[in-house]
C-alpha positions in Angstrom: 6.4 -5.1 -27.1 9.7 -6.7 -28.2 9.4 -8.7 -25.4 5.9 -9.9 -25.8 6.8 -10.8 -29.5 9.8 -12.7 -28.4 7.7 -14.5 -25.8 5.1 -15.6 -28.2 7.7 -16.7 -30.9 9.5 -18.8 -28.1 6.7 -20.3 -26.7 5.3 -21.3 -30.2 8.8 -22.9 -30.8 8.7 -25.0 -27.6 4.9 -25.9 -28.6 6.1 -26.9 -32.2 9.5 -28.8 -31.2 7.4 -30.9 -28.3 4.0 -32.2 -29.1 1.8 -31.2 -25.9 -1.9 -32.4 -25.1 -4.3 -29.6 -25.4 -4.9 -29.8 -21.5 -1.1 -29.1 -20.9 -1.1 -25.5 -22.2 -4.5 -24.4 -21.2 -4.4 -23.6 -17.5 -1.7 -22.9 -14.7 -1.2 -22.6 -11.4 -0.8 -19.7 -8.7 2.4 -19.1 -6.7 1.3 -18.4 -3.1 3.7 -17.3 -0.4 3.9 -14.9 2.7 6.3 -11.9 2.8 10.0 -12.1 3.7 10.0 -15.6 2.4 11.3 -18.3 0.1 9.3 -20.6 -1.9 10.2 -23.3 -4.2 7.8 -24.2 -7.0 8.1 -26.9 -9.4 7.9 -25.9 -12.8 6.0 -28.9 -13.9 3.4 -28.4 -11.2 3.2 -24.8 -11.8 2.2 -25.2 -15.3 0.2 -28.2 -15.0 2.3 -30.6 -16.7 2.6 -34.3 -16.2 6.1 -36.3 -16.3 4.9 -37.9 -19.6 4.0 -34.3 -21.3 7.2 -32.7 -21.4 10.8 -33.9 -22.1 12.9 -33.3 -19.1 15.7 -31.7 -20.9 13.3 -28.9 -21.9 12.3 -28.0 -18.8 15.1 -25.6 -17.6 14.8 -23.8 -20.6 11.0 -23.3 -20.0 11.8 -22.2 -16.7 14.4 -19.8 -17.5 11.9 -18.4 -20.3 9.3 -18.1 -17.6 11.6 -16.2 -15.3 12.5 -13.6 -18.1 9.1 -13.2 -19.3 8.0 -12.2 -15.7 10.8 -10.1 -14.4 9.1 -7.1 -14.2 5.8 -8.4 -12.6 8.1 -9.9 -10.1 10.0 -6.6 -9.3 6.6 -5.1 -9.0 6.1 -7.1 -5.8 9.7 -7.1 -4.9 10.4 -10.8 -5.5 13.4 -12.3 -7.1 13.4 -15.9 -8.9 16.0 -18.1 -9.8 16.1 -21.6 -11.1 16.7 -24.6 -8.8 16.7 -28.5 -8.9 14.7 -30.4 -6.0 13.5 -34.1 -6.1 14.3 -34.6 -9.6 12.4 -31.8 -10.8 13.4 -28.2 -12.2 12.3 -25.6 -9.5 11.9 -21.8 -9.6 12.9 -20.4 -6.1 10.8 -17.3 -5.4 12.2 -14.8 -2.9 9.8 -12.3 -1.5 10.7 -8.9 0.3 8.3 -6.7 2.4 5.8 -6.2 -0.3 2.5 -7.8 -0.4 0.3 -8.3 -3.5 -0.8 -10.2 -6.5 -0.1 -10.1 -10.1 -0.7 -12.4 -13.1 2.1 -14.1 -14.6 2.7 -15.0 -18.3 2.8 -18.8 -18.9 5.9 -19.5 -21.0 3.9 -22.3 -23.0 0.8 -20.1 -24.0 2.1 -16.3 -23.9 -1.0 -15.5 -21.7 -1.6 -14.6 -18.3 -2.9 -18.0 -17.2 -0.6 -18.1 -13.8 -0.5 -15.8 -10.9 1.5 -14.8 -7.8 0.1 -14.0 -4.4 2.0 -12.8 -1.9 0.2 -12.5 1.6 1.3 -10.8 4.6 3.0 -13.1 7.5 0.7 -11.7 10.0 -2.9 -12.2 9.7 -5.4 -9.9 7.7 -7.6 -10.0 10.7 -4.8 -8.1 12.5 -3.4 -5.8 9.8 -6.7 -4.5 8.8 -7.7 -2.9 12.1 -4.1 -1.6 12.2 -4.7 0.0 9.0 -7.8 1.6 10.1 -6.2 2.8 13.5 -3.4 4.4 11.4 -5.7 6.6 9.4 -5.4 4.5 6.1 -2.3 6.2 5.5 -1.1 3.0 3.7 -3.7 1.3 1.2 -3.1 -0.9 -1.5 -1.7 0.2 -5.1 -3.5 -1.0 -8.4 -1.2 -2.3 -11.0 -1.3 -1.8 -14.5 -1.5 -5.4 -15.5 -3.9 -7.8 -17.1 -6.6 -9.2 -14.7 -5.6 -11.7 -12.1 -6.6 -15.5 -12.5 -9.3 -16.2 -10.1 -7.6 -18.5 -7.8 -5.1 -15.4 -7.2 -7.8 -13.2 -5.6 -7.8 -14.7 -2.3 -7.4 -11.7 -0.4 -9.8 -9.8 2.1 -12.9 -8.1 0.6 -12.6 -5.0 1.9 -8.9 -4.6 0.7 -9.6 -3.0 -2.7 -12.6 -1.2 -1.3 -10.2 0.7 1.0 -8.1 1.7 -2.2 -11.3 3.0 -4.0 -12.7 4.9 -1.0 -8.9 6.6 -0.5 -8.8 7.5 -4.1 -12.1 9.0 -4.0 -11.4 10.8 -0.8 -8.4 12.2 -2.1 -10.2 13.3 -5.3 -12.8 15.3 -3.5 -9.8 17.1 -1.8 -8.3 18.0 -5.0 -11.6 18.5 -7.0 -11.2 21.5 -9.2 -14.0 24.2 -9.4 -15.1 25.9 -12.4 -17.2 28.8 -13.7 -20.8 27.8 -14.7 -23.4 30.2 -15.9 -26.3 30.5 -13.3 -29.7 32.3 -13.6 -31.2 33.9 -10.3 -33.4 36.6 -9.2 -31.5 39.0 -6.9 -32.0 42.1 -5.2 -29.0 44.2 -7.2 -27.9 43.7 -10.7 -25.1 41.1 -11.2 -23.8 40.1 -14.6 -26.4 40.2 -17.4 -29.7 41.4 -16.4 -32.7 39.7 -18.1 -34.3 43.4 -19.2 -37.6 41.9 -20.5 -38.3 39.4 -17.9 -37.7 42.4 -15.3 -40.1 44.4 -17.2 -43.2 42.0 -18.0 -42.8 39.9 -14.8 -41.1 41.8 -11.7 -41.5 45.5 -12.3 -45.4 45.1 -13.7 -46.1 43.5 -10.4 -44.5 46.3 -8.3 -41.4 44.5 -7.7 -38.6 46.8 -8.4 -36.0 44.8 -6.3 -36.6 41.6 -7.9 -33.9 41.5 -10.8 -33.5 38.4 -12.8 -29.7 38.0 -13.6 -27.3 35.6 -15.4 -24.1 35.5 -14.3 -20.9 33.2 -14.2 -20.7 31.3 -10.8 -17.6 29.4 -9.6 -18.8 26.0 -8.5 -17.7 22.4 -8.4 -18.2 20.1 -11.3 -21.8 18.8 -10.7 -21.4 15.9 -13.4 -18.4 14.5 -11.5 -19.7 15.1 -7.8 -22.8 13.2 -9.3 -20.7 10.2 -10.3 -18.9 10.2 -6.9 -22.3 10.3 -5.3 -23.2 7.2 -7.3 -20.0 5.3 -6.7 -20.1 6.0 -2.9 -23.7 4.6 -2.8 -22.3 1.4 -4.5 -19.5 1.2 -2.3 -21.7 1.5 0.7 -23.9 -1.3 -0.7 -20.8 -3.7 -1.1 -19.8 -2.8 2.5 -23.1 -4.4 3.8 -24.9 -1.1 4.2 -25.0 -1.3 8.0 -22.7 -2.0 11.1 -20.7 -5.3 10.8 -18.9 -7.3 13.0 -15.6 -6.6 11.5 -14.0 -3.5 12.8 -12.5 -2.9 9.5 -15.7 -2.9 7.5 -17.1 -0.7 10.3 -13.9 1.7 9.7 -14.6 1.7 5.9 -18.4 2.0 6.4 -17.8 5.3 8.5 -15.5 6.7 5.9 -17.9 6.0 3.4 -20.6 7.8 5.1 -18.3 10.7 5.7 -17.5 11.1 2.0 -21.2 10.6 1.2 -22.2 13.5 3.3 -20.0 15.9 1.3 -22.0 15.1 -2.0 -25.4 14.5 -0.5 -26.8 17.9 -2.0 -25.8 16.5 -5.6 -28.2 13.7 -7.1 -26.5 10.6 -7.7 -25.8 9.6 -11.3 -24.0 6.7 -13.1 -21.4 8.1 -15.3 -21.4 7.3 -18.9 -18.1 5.8 -20.7 -18.1 9.2 -22.7 -18.2 11.1 -19.5 -15.4 8.9 -17.9 -13.0 9.2 -20.9 -13.5 13.1 -21.1 -12.6 13.1 -17.4 -9.5 11.1 -18.0 -8.5 13.1 -21.3 -9.2 16.8 -19.7 -5.9 19.0 -20.4 -6.6 20.2 -16.7 -6.7 16.8 -15.0 -4.2 15.8 -12.1 -2.7 12.5 -11.2 -5.4 12.3 -8.4 -8.4 12.8 -10.5 -6.9 10.4 -12.8 -6.7 7.7 -10.1 -10.1 8.9 -8.8 -11.9 8.1 -12.3 -10.0 4.8 -12.5 -11.4 4.1 -9.2 -14.8 4.9 -10.1 -14.6 2.7 -13.2 -13.5 -0.1 -11.3 -16.8 0.2 -9.1 -19.0 0.6 -12.1 -17.8 -2.8 -13.4 -17.5 -4.6 -10.1 -13.6 -4.8 -10.0 -13.1 -2.8 -6.8 -16.0 -3.5 -4.9 -16.0 -5.0 -0.9 -18.3 -7.6 -2.1 -17.7 -10.5 -4.3 -17.9 -10.3 -8.0 -17.6 -13.0 -10.6 -15.4 -10.6 -12.7 -11.4 -11.0 -12.4 -9.9 -8.9 -9.4 -7.1 -6.2 -10.0 -3.4 -6.7 -9.8 -2.2 -4.8 -6.4 0.6 -4.3 -4.3 1.1 -2.8 -0.7 4.5 -1.9 0.7 4.5 -3.7 4.3 7.6 -1.7 5.3 5.9 1.4 4.9 2.9 0.4 6.8 5.1 -1.0 9.5 6.7 2.5 9.7 3.3 4.0 10.2 2.4 1.8 12.8 5.4 2.3 14.8 4.9 6.1 14.3 1.8 5.9 15.9 2.8 3.8 18.9 5.7 6.4 19.4 3.3 9.3 19.0 1.2 8.1 21.5 3.9 7.6 23.9 5.1 11.2 23.3 1.9 12.5 24.0 2.0 10.8 27.6 5.6 11.5 28.3 6.0 14.9 26.5 8.6 16.0 23.9 8.2 16.0 20.2 8.3 13.3 17.5 9.8 14.2 13.9 9.0 11.7 11.0 10.9 11.1 8.0 7.6 10.9 5.7 7.5 14.7 6.6 11.3 15.2 5.7 11.7 16.3 9.4 14.6 14.0 10.2 16.8 14.5 7.2 20.5 15.6 7.6 22.5 16.0 4.9 25.9 14.6 4.1 28.4 17.4 2.8 31.2 15.7 0.7 34.5 17.8 -0.2 34.4 18.3 -3.2 30.7 18.2 -3.5 30.5 16.1 -6.5 32.2 13.3 -4.9 30.7 10.8 -2.6 27.6 8.3 -2.6 25.1 8.8 0.3 23.6 12.4 0.3 21.8 12.3 3.5 20.9 10.6 6.7 17.1 10.1 7.6 16.0 8.0 10.3 12.0 7.0 10.5 11.6 8.6 13.6 13.1 10.9 16.3 11.9 11.7 19.6 13.4 14.8 21.4 12.7 15.3 24.9 14.9 17.5 27.0 18.4 16.2 27.6 17.6 12.9 25.8 16.9 11.9 22.1 15.5 8.5 20.9 15.9 7.6 17.3 13.5 4.7 16.1 14.2 3.0 12.5 11.4 0.6 11.9 12.7 -2.6 10.1 9.6 -4.8 8.7 12.0 -8.2 8.8 12.0 -11.6 10.7 14.9 -10.9 12.7 13.5 -10.4 15.9 11.6 -14.0 15.5 15.4 -15.1 14.4 17.0 -13.4 17.4 14.2 -15.0 20.1 14.0 -18.5 18.6 17.7 -19.1 17.5 21.3 -18.3 18.6 23.5 -16.2 16.8 25.9 -18.9 15.8 22.8 -20.8 14.4 21.5 -18.3 11.8 22.9 -18.0 8.4 25.5 -15.8 7.1 23.0 -13.9 5.2 20.7 -13.0 8.0 23.7 -12.1 10.1 24.9 -9.8 7.3 21.8 -8.1 7.1 21.4 -7.6 10.7 24.7 -6.3 11.0 23.9 -3.6 8.5 20.7 -2.6 10.3 22.7 -1.9 13.4 25.4 0.0 11.7 23.0 2.1 9.9 21.3 3.1 13.3 24.4 3.6 15.2 25.1 6.3 12.3 22.1 7.8 13.3 23.3 8.3 16.7 25.5 11.2 15.7 22.3 13.0 14.8 21.3 13.6 18.6 22.4 16.6 19.8 21.9 15.6 23.4 24.5 13.8 25.6 22.1 10.7 26.0 21.3 9.2 22.8 19.1 5.9 22.5 18.9 4.4 19.0 16.4 1.7 18.5 15.5 -0.9 15.9 11.9 -1.8 15.9 10.8 -5.3 14.4 7.4 -6.7 14.3 6.4 -10.0 16.0 3.6 -12.1 16.6 0.8 -11.7 19.3 2.2 -15.3 21.1 5.7 -14.0 20.9 4.9 -10.5 22.5 2.5 -12.3 25.2 5.1 -14.4 26.2 7.9 -11.6 26.0 5.7 -8.9 27.9 5.0 -11.3 30.7 8.8 -11.6 31.4 9.3 -7.9 30.8 11.8 -9.1 27.8 10.4 -7.3 24.9 13.9 -5.8 23.9 17.5 -6.1 24.3 20.0 -3.3 25.3 23.5 -2.6 24.7 25.5 0.2 26.0 28.3 2.1 24.0 30.8 4.5 25.7 31.7 7.2 23.4 33.5 10.3 24.1 31.3 13.1 25.3 28.0 11.0 24.6 26.3 7.9 26.2 24.5 5.7 23.4 22.1 3.2 24.3 21.3 0.4 21.4 18.0 -1.5 21.8 16.4 -4.1 19.6 12.7 -4.2 20.4 9.9 -6.5 19.2 6.4 -4.7 18.7 3.0 -6.3 18.2 1.0 -5.7 15.2 -2.3 -5.9 16.9 -4.7 -2.9 17.5 -5.9 -4.5 20.9 -2.2 -4.7 22.4 -1.5 -1.0 21.4 -1.6 0.2 25.1 0.6 -2.6 26.4 3.0 -1.9 23.7 3.0 1.9 24.7 3.4 0.7 28.3 6.4 -1.6 27.5 8.1 0.9 25.3 8.0 3.5 27.9 9.8 1.3 30.1 12.5 0.3 27.5 13.3 3.7 26.7 13.0 4.5 30.3 12.8 8.4 29.7 13.3 9.7 33.1 14.0 13.4 32.2 
């Protein structure tokens, strides 16, 4: 609250000291960039200012205030911002990481969420969408608790938020608590409270002493919540088109929605009232899964999370592409292991963690090593670390000496990290690999030349270690080709 108040006072001070036309502070722009990239944005252009509308001496202060106002929102997308100067104009240099998403940005002139930041994946959504489906929707966008996005910041695939809604509803169905309700039924034996008047006058009088009307507590699902889930799923199904589509992603979501509908088909659909939604959110027995699911239902009811277009503003969101890339490489390695044998251990299930013991225990920094994937097969151990970075493209397009010192330093850190993992392997032969994403064109060119990876040998006492740098495609139709190339590159012969 203190930051917001400070921002409004400072914005008012700026407008008070410099006379601005009304249009100068009414609307702003959207910063669009890809992940793992750098974007320089002119402050004048971003805020919709002309050169004659603002004193040049005040622009650096305005730019600095904008960075300060939006620090936490930029951090939600892993974006850093720094002031710069280009072509006689004050700029803000935005540097993105491996997180994609969209957030509103607060204008330093109005104090309102007039601006936006949209970080898109450097790989096309047409390839990432089917890959998300093939990975079992393990990674889906997270909804951020910010103001709605400006309209121009909502240029994302319409199915993206639908995947989040269906994912939350699916998790809610899995975790839905059952509760005791009172039920009335006619039974063959007494159970609970026997309704004696009805028994004597209706059943016993008709010669049916075995028909005993009873009222008893029954453990059942929350009928009202299931009815609301049924309603929301039908809305989602309509928004997805209701039938098969040419889009593989839409078809996958359509199938998921149909599967969820089959679990609530016995409950008539009913749109929940605002009071019901509030009760579910305020329930003392609620869990985070239930809270997330009820929020997703609210988005659907108000048309903010539908797969189709809506006139309402979109929801701020983020998705860590590093985690998605790890799940993709895991899927490729598991497919390879299913053919060649062996077992795959995964960091997300805490199967690869190796503690680091310090003496004395309270000293030291790093407490454990945890590579993304370990493939154990007989006398050979393969350790893979997935890196969602541009390093593979840099290595294939440029010489080492032509790269910036920052890129080289980051690449050295990756190599040192994966070489430290080599000591985890218990076998004499250990292969450690860094897996980077590459574009379709790069993969096709390298695959035809059987050059999808670079290999180095390290001679260590009592152990043979191979270091591999590999590029892998993020394309579902190239999965088989990638698995074959991985098998040849890792060359497991035992």
